[in-house]
Structures are given as structure tokens and as C-alpha cells.
TORBA-222603 format. One record per residue: x, y, z of N, C-alpha, C, CB in turn. Coordinates in steps of 0.2 Angstrom, whole numbers, plus 2048, in hexadecimal, padded with zeros to 3 digits. Glycine has a CB too. Example, Ala and Ser with C-alpha at 12.3 -4.5 7.8 and 13.67 -1.06 7.14 Angstrom:
8427E482783E7EA8278427F08278397EA82D8407F58238447FB8248408008278467FD81D
//
This chain:
752707CCE74E708CC8751706CC274B70FCC874F702CBE752700CB774F705CB27506F9CB5754707CAE75270DCA975370BCA2755713CAB74F70DC9E75070CC9674E712C9374B706C94752714C8E75071AC8A74F718C8375671FC8A74A71AC80748719C7974771FC75741714C7974B720C7074A726C6C747725C65751729C6B742728C6473E727C5E73D72DC59736725C6073B72CC5373B732C4E735736C4F73B72FC4772F734C52729738C52724736C5672773AC4B71E739C56718737C5A716730C5971373CC5871572EC53712727C52717722C56712725C4B71D723C5572271EC5872271EC5F72971FC55721724C62721725C6971B722C6D72172CC6B715722C6970F71FC6C70F718C6B709722C68712716C6571270EC6471770BC6971570DC5D71D70EC6A72170BC6F71E70BC7672870FC6F71B710C78718710C7F71370AC7F714716C8070F709C7A70A703C7A70D6FDC7B706704C747136FCC777176F6C7771A6F4C7E71C6F6C7171C6FAC817206F9C8771A6F7C8C7236FFC897156FAC8C7106F8C9170D6F1C9070A6FDC9170D6EFC8A70B6E8C897106E3C8C70A6E7C817166E4C8B71C6E0C8D71C6E0C957226E1C8A71B6E6C9771C6E7C9F7176E3CA371B6EFCA07116E3CA070C6DFCA470A6E3CAA70E6D8CA570B6DFCB07096E2CB670F6E5CBA7066DCCBA7146E5CB771A6E8CBA7196EFCBB7216E7CB671C6F2CC171C6F9CC37216FDCBE71E6FACCA71E701CBA722704CB572070CCB4722701CAE725710CB3723717CB2726718CAA72771CCB772271CCA672471DCA0723725C9F72071AC9A729728C9D728730C9C729731C9472E733CA0725735C91726737C8A72A73EC8A71F738C8772F73EC86733745C85733747C7E73A743C8873574DC7D736750C7773C755C7772F753C74740754C72746758C7274675DC6C74D754C71747763C6D747768C6774D76CC6874176DC6775076FC62755773C6375C76FC62756777C69761773C6376876FC6276E774C6276876BC5B772773C5D779777C5E77777EC5C77E774C59773780C57772787C5576C78BC59771787C4E768787C5D76378BC60762787C6775D78BC5C75F78BC6C75E788C7275B781C7275A78DC7775E77DC7675B776C76756775C7C761771C77750772C7A74B771C7F74976AC7F745775C7C74A767C86749760C87742760C8B74F75DC8B73D75FC8873675FC8C734758C8E731762C88732757C94730750C96729751C9973574DC9B72574CC9771E74BC9A71F746C9F71974AC9571F748CA6720743CAB71A73FCAD723746CB171B738CAE715734CB0715735CB871672DCAE71A737CBB71A737CC271E73ECC471D731CC671D740CCB721745CCD728743CCE71E747CD472C749CCD733748CCD73774BCD373674ACC773D749CD574174CCDA74774ECD6742748CE0749754CD674F756CD3750753CCC755754CD774A753CC874A751CC174A749CC0750753CBE74A746CC674A73ECC574373CCC874F73BCCA741736CC573A733CC773A732CCE73972DCC3735734CD1734733CD972F72DCD9731739CDC732727CD972E721CD973271BCDB72A720CD272E716CDE732710CDF73170BCDA72F70DCE672E70DCD472D708CCE734705CCC72A70CCC87336FFCCA7396FBCC973C6FDCC27386F4CC97386FFCBD739700CB6737707CB47366FBCB273C70BCB173B711CAE73D712CA773E717CB2738714CA273A715C9B73971CC99735710C9773E71FC9673D726C9373D725C8C74472AC95737727C89736727C8173772EC7F72F725C8073C72FC7A73E736C7873C737C71746737C7973873BC6F73573DC6973B742C6672E740C6873E740C61744744C5E742749C5974973FC5C73C748C5673A74DC5173D74CC4A73B754C5373E746C49740744C4274573EC4274474AC3F74573BC3C749735C3B751736C3D749732C3475373BC3A75B73CC3A75D73FC4175D741C35758741C45759744C4C75A73EC51754748C4E758738C4F758733C5475F731C5675572CC51764730C5276A72FC5476E735C5776F72DC4D76C73BC5476F741C5776D742C5E76C747C53767741C60765742C6776873CC6B75D742C67768736C6976C731C6D773733C6E76B72AC69776735C6977D737C6A77E73DC7078173AC64779742C6F779747C74778745C7B77474CC72773740C7C77173EC83775738C8576A73DC83779735C8177C72EC8377F72EC8A78072CC7D784733C8A788733C90784735C9678E739C9077F73AC9677B73CC9B777736C9E776741C99774732C9976F72DC9B774727C9E76B72AC9577A726C9B77E721C9E780723CA5785721C9A781729CA778372BCAD77D72ACB2785732CAD77772BCAF77172ACB376F723CB576B72DCB077371ECB2772717CB376D713CAF770716CBA76C716CA9767713CA476B70CCA2766717C9E766707CA0769701C9E76B700C977636FCC9F767704C93768704C8B764709C887666FDC8876670BC82762710C7E76070DC77766716C7D75A70EC7575870BC6F756711C6A752707C70757711C64755716C5F751713C5A75C719C5C74B716C59747713C54745718C4E740710C57746716C4874471BC43742717C3C74A71FC4173F71AC3873D717C31743718C2D73771BC2E743714C27748714C2274671AC1D74870DC1E74071AC1B73E71FC1673C725C1A73971DC1173C72BC1773D72DC1074472EC0E738732C0E74872FC1374F731C1175372BC0D753734C17752725C10756720C0D75271BC0975971CC13755718C04752713C0075470CC02754714BF8750707C00751700C037586FEC0274C6FCBFF75B700BFC7626FDBFB767701BFF7646FEBF3765706C0376A70AC07769708C0F768711C06765703C10764701C1776B6FFC1B75F6FBC1876F6FCC177756FAC1A779700C1C7796F5C16779705C1777D70BC1877A70FC1E77D70FC1277370FC1F770712C2477270FC2B768712C23772708C2B774705C3177B706C337736FDC3077F706C2E786708C3078770FC3378B707C2A784713C3078471AC3278171BC3978071FC2D77C718C3B779718C4177E716C47773714C42782711C4578770EC4A78D712C4B789707C4878F716C4679571AC46794720C4C79671EC3F79A721C4F79B726C54796725C5A79972DC5179571FC5B79171DC6279771BC6778C717C6179771EC6C79C71CC7179B715C7579C722C7779F711C7379E70AC757A0709C7D7A1705C717A370EC807A570DC8779F70FC8B7AB712C88799712C88793714C8C78E70EC8B79171AC8A78870FC8E78370AC8E781708C8677D70CC9177F702C8577E700C7E778704C7B77C6F9C7E779705C74774708C70772704C6A77770FC6D76C703C697696FEC64765702C607666F8C67765702C59761705C5475C700C51765709C4F756702C517506FEC4E74E702C4874B6FDC5374E6FEC4274B701C3C7446FEC3A750700C36740703C39739701C3673A701C2E733705C3973A6FBC2B73B6FBC247346FAC217406F5C227326FEC1C735705C1B73370AC20734707C1372D709C2372A70DC27726709C2D725712C2472570CC33722709C3871B706C3672270DC3E718709C31711707C2F711700C2C70F70CC2A7176FEC2A7176F7C287156F2C2E71E6F5C257176F4C347156F0C3A70E6F0C3B7196F2C4070B6F6C3A7046F7C3B7006F3C357026FFC3A7026F3C2F6FF6EFC2A6FF6E8C2C7036F0C237046E5C2E7056DEC307016DCC3670C6DDC326FF6E1C3A6FB6DFC406F36E0C3D6FC6E4C466F26DBC396EB6DCC356E56DCC396EB6D7C306E56D9C406DF6D9C446DD6E0C456E16D5C4A6E16E5C456DF6EBC476DA6EFC426E56F0C486DA6ECC3B6D66F0C366CF6F0C386D76ECC306CB6EBC3A6C46EBC3B6C36EFC416C26E4C3C6C86F0C466C76F5C4B6C76FCC496CC6F3C516CA6FDC436CA704C416C3705C3D6CF705C3C6C1700C396BA700C366B96F9C346BA705C306B36F6C356B16EFC336B26EDC2C6AA6EEC366B26F2C286B26F1C216B96F0C1E6AF6F7C1D6BE6F2C226C56F1C206C76EAC226CA6F6C246C66E5C1E6C76DEC1F6CD6DCC1B6C16D9C1D6D06D6C1D6D66D3C196D46D2C126D86CDC1C6CE6CFC106CC6CEC0A6CA6D5C066C56CAC0A6C86DAC096C76E0C066CD6E3C046C26E5C0A6D26E3C086D96E6C066DC6E2C016DD6E5C0D6DB6DBC006DE6D8BFB6DA6DABF46DD6D0BFC6D46DABF56D06DCBEF6D16E3BEC6C86DBBF06D26E7BF16D26EEBEF6D96F0BED6D06F3BF46DE6EEBF16E56F0BF06EA6EABED6E86F2BF66E86E4BED6EC6DFBEB6F26DEBF06EF6E0BE56F06DFBF76F56DFBFC6F36DAC016F66E6BFF6F76D5C026F56CFC076F96D1C0D6F76C8C046F66D5C126FA6D7C186FC6D1C1D6F66DCC1C6F96CCC1C6FA6C6C207006C2C1E6F46C1C217016C2C177076BEC1570C6C1C117046B8C1070B6C7C0E7106CAC0A7166CDC0F70D6D1C0671B6CEC0B7216D0C0F7206D8C0F7286CEC0C71E6DBC1571C6E2C157226E6C167176E3C1B7286E3C1772E6E7C177306E9C107346E3C1B72D6E5C0B72F6E6C0472A6ECC0172E6E0C007266EEC057216F4C037256FAC0371B6F4C077256FEBFE729704BFE72670AC0272A707BF772070AC0371C710C0671770DC0B719715C0171870AC10713707C1570E70CC17717703C1A710712C1870B717C1B706718C1670F71DC1C708719C0F703719C0A6FF713C0970771BC0370170DC0A6FD707C0A6F8707C10702701C0B6FA709C166F6709C1B6F070EC1A6F970BC226F2714C176EC719C156E7716C116F071FC126EA712C0C6E570FC076E170AC0A6E970CC016E4706C0F6DF701C126DA705C166E46FDC176DC70AC1A6D770EC1E6D1711C196DA713C226D3713C136CE716C0F6C9711C0D6D2719C096CA70BC0D6C5706C0B6BF707C106C86FFC0C6C0709C166BB70AC1B6B9711C1C6BD707C226BC715C186BA71DC186BE720C1E6B371EC196C471DC206C7720C266CE722C236C971AC2B6D1726C286D772AC266DD728C2B6D6731C256E3726C286E8725C2D6ED72CC2C6ED71FC2B6EE72EC326F3734C326F8733C376EE73BC356FE733C35704732C39705736C3F70B732C3470273CC3E703741C436FE740C48703748C406F973CC476F373BC4C6F1733C4B6ED73FC4A6F672FC4D6F5728C4C6F3724C526FC725C496F1728C576F0724C5D6EA71FC5D6EE729C636E5721C586DF71CC576E2715C546DA71FC536E7716C506EA710C4D6ED70CC526EE712C476F170FC566F670CC5B6F1708C606FB710C5E6EC70CC626E8709C676E4703C656E370EC696E3702C5E6E06FDC5B6E46F6C5A6DD6FFC546EB6F7C5B6EF6F2C5A6EF6EDC5F6F76F5C596F06E6C5D6F06E1C626F86E0C646ED6DAC5F6FA6E3C697016E3C6B7036DCC6D7036E8C706FF6D8C707006D1C717026CDC6B6FB6CEC756FE6CEC666FF6CAC607056CDC5C6F96CAC5B7066D3C5D70C6D6C597126D4C5D70C6DEC5A7126D3C637186D1C6771A6CAC667176D2C6E7156C6C657166BEC647176BCC5D7116BBC687136BFC597136BDC527176C1C4D70C6BCC507166C8C4D7196CCC487206CCC487166D3C487236CBC4E72A6CBC4E72D6C6C4972D6C9C5572A6C1C4772C6BCC4372D6BFC3C7286B6C437296C4C3A7296C7C3472E6CDC337226C9C327306D0C397346D6C397396D5C3E72F6DCC3B73F6D5C3B7456D4C407476DAC4474B6D2C3B7456E0C427476E5C467416E6C4C7476ECC4273B6E4C4A7366E4C4F7386DFC5472F6E3C4C73A6D9C5273D6D4C577426D6C5B73F6CEC537476DAC5974C6DDC5D7496E2C627516E1C587446E6C607416EBC6573E6E7C6A73C6EFC6173A6E2C697366DEC6E73B6DBC727316D9C6A7406D8C6F7456D4C737486D9C7874A6D0C6F74A6DFC7674E6E3C7A7496E5C807506EAC767436E7C7F73E6E9C8473D6E3C897386EBC8273C6DDC8673C6D7C8B7426D6C8F73A6D1C867486D7C8C74E6D6C9074E6DCC967546D7C8C74C6E1C9474B6E7C997476E5C9F7486EDC967426E1C9E73E6DFCA47406D9CA77366DECA17456D6CA47486D0CA874D6D3CAD74C6CCCA374F6D9CAD7536DCCB27516DBCB97556E3CB074A6DACBA7476DACC174A6D4CC47406DACC074C6CFCC174F6C9CC47576C9CC474C6C3CC175A6CECC27616CECC17646D0CC87636D4CBC
//
């Protein structure tokens, strides 16, 4: 079984990543487990896993060729922390690679991205399986804004022209990585149709996304999204290795 671990900052990222993986997986036989880690050095650590299948001695009981563990770390700064904590354990279990996904804001400013990237790479044990960090600049909602076909699926009145007229924002052509607060932008777009975007309950938005278009087209606009898609595609190439 080929194994991939993906550590994300919260609920929205975990649901988004699962949708992207299923899009790229296609008809391949795959298991995806969602996990959440709480606690740490000063209090009891809880690693909770919602299993997609039965397990034997804590391991997936399946003949599936591919297995993905998505870990909700409960915060931006916890992504690297949890990866460092689990790196050796998942290495020993035969994982292929670990990915960490987090927003840049609110803790970091645009001019601090290089410092953030450097900090994420520090103290990673290079003798173990590879670890790659993916940054959503400035927030993952920039990717949602760019996937403009989803707006009418939220409400028919949220059109590209209505967004331009109301907000002066061209979601098809503007550099959305240059937007300081993409989540706030997305909320304003939804308000055009009387709808609400809630990061803690974003499943409706993610279900409305065209993952096929996102995978093929939006990677040209977001280098970190391109890295994420490429890593998952490489994972599924292991079947012929």
C-alpha cells in the first residue's frame, strides 16, 4: 500500500484536500482517513482518526493500493509542529512523503513569506521521508476566488460581471495572490447573492468547486497549488513503480 500524509491547518483545508485527492485519484482504489490532533507537551495528546475502513492493529485492513491520511492540526503554527512530532513514526510505517499546507496570514505579512518558508524547512530531519510545505498566499480562499465557475453554483446572481461592478475585483484575471484578505473578498462576493461564507462550515463552497478545472488551469496562477497538485499526481504514479 502506497501511503501519503497531508497535514493541514483546519477544517476547510482538510475538506478541500480530500476533494482534490479524489479528483486526481479517479477510479483508483484509495482509502482516505481524516485525523485530528489535540494536546501536546503540556497536556495529554489526543490523536483522533475517522476511519474510512476497518483496521487491524491500528492499520488499514484493505487491499487498496493507495492510502492518504489527512491530519487537521488545529492551527497554522501547528502544521509544522505536528509534522515534526509524527515524522519518524510515519517514516517507519512506510509513508512515501508528508505535505504540510497552511495560510500565510494572519500571523505573517506578505514581505515575511521568505522568512516563513525558511522557518518551515528548519529542523526537518532530512534522513527521513521527504517533507514539503505548501503555502496558500495569502489564504486558501484565494484559490476559491480564482475558481470563478463555482460562484453561480452558490447563487445565480453572483456573476463575474456582478463581482467586477460591486467590488472592482476581476477574479478571472487579477493576481489574487496580491489580495491581502482573500477570505474577506470571498465573503463580499457571496454577499452579492445574499449568501454567507464561513470558514468553519465551508463544505458547500468546496462541493461547488470544479476540481478538474482547478487542477488543469488554476495551477498556472498559483505556484504552491501547482506543487500540491504535482505531488499528489506523483503519488498516484507509484502504481507503476
